C-alpha positions in Angstrom: 5.1 -6.6 -5.4 3.2 -9.6 -4.2 -0.1 -9.5 -6.1 -2.6 -8.1 -5.3 -0.6 -6.2 -2.6 -0.7 -2.4 -2.4 1.4 -1.7 0.7 5.1 -1.6 1.6 4.8 -5.1 3.2 4.1 -6.5 -0.3 7.4 -5.2 -1.9 9.4 -8.3 -2.9 12.4 -6.7 -4.7 13.8 -3.2 -5.3 16.2 -1.6 -7.7 18.9 0.8 -6.3 21.7 2.9 -7.7 24.7 4.5 -6.1 23.6 7.9 -7.5 20.3 9.6 -8.0 20.4 8.5 -11.6 22.1 5.5 -13.2 21.7 1.8 -13.8 19.8 -0.1 -11.2 20.8 -3.2 -9.4 17.9 -5.4 -8.2 17.9 -6.9 -4.8 15.3 -8.9 -2.9 13.5 -7.4 0.1 15.3 -9.9 2.4 18.7 -8.7 1.0 17.7 -5.0 1.5 16.6 -5.8 5.1 19.9 -7.6 5.8 22.0 -4.7 4.3 20.1 -2.0 6.3 20.3 -4.0 9.5 24.1 -4.4 8.8 24.5 -0.6 8.5 24.1 0.2 4.8 21.8 3.2 4.3 19.4 3.6 1.4 17.3 6.6 0.5 14.4 7.0 -1.9 14.7 9.9 -4.3 11.9 11.7 -6.1 13.2 13.3 -9.4 10.1 15.5 -9.7 10.4 17.2 -6.2 14.0 16.5 -5.3 12.9 15.1 -2.0 14.5 12.1 -0.3 13.6 9.8 2.6 15.5 7.2 4.5 14.6 3.5 3.8 14.2 1.7 7.1 13.2 -1.8 8.3 9.8 -2.5 9.9 8.1 -5.6 11.1 4.5 -6.5 10.0 1.9 -7.9 12.5 2.8 -11.3 10.9 6.4 -10.8 12.0 7.7 -10.3 8.5 10.5 -7.8 8.0 9.9 -5.3 5.2 11.3 -2.0 4.0 9.6 1.4 4.2 10.4 5.0 4.2 9.5 7.4 7.1 8.7 11.0 6.7 7.7 13.3 9.5 7.8 10.3 11.9 5.2 8.2 10.0 5.4 5.5 7.4 5.2 7.1 3.9 4.5 5.8 0.4 7.7 7.0 -1.2 8.7 3.4 -2.3 5.2 2.8 -3.6 5.4 5.9 -5.8 8.6 4.7 -7.5 8.4 3.3 -11.1 7.6 -0.4 -11.2 9.8 -2.6 -13.4 
């Protein structure tokens, strides 16, 4: 996260795994955006509840592309609730 950011637009890097558990590979926000726009799908996974949400690309008012999750048709905080590293 870009300090003191608190929203999805401030995420600078994420870790992902090919399974719901396992070692993480870190990628930048820009790489995640490029992969999603190229057809790769990512999902957030909550171990406590077992719920998942698709990770999508959005554009901020400043025209910066960022990643987010959408639940029930609205931006959700799934990514912000994941552990920080």
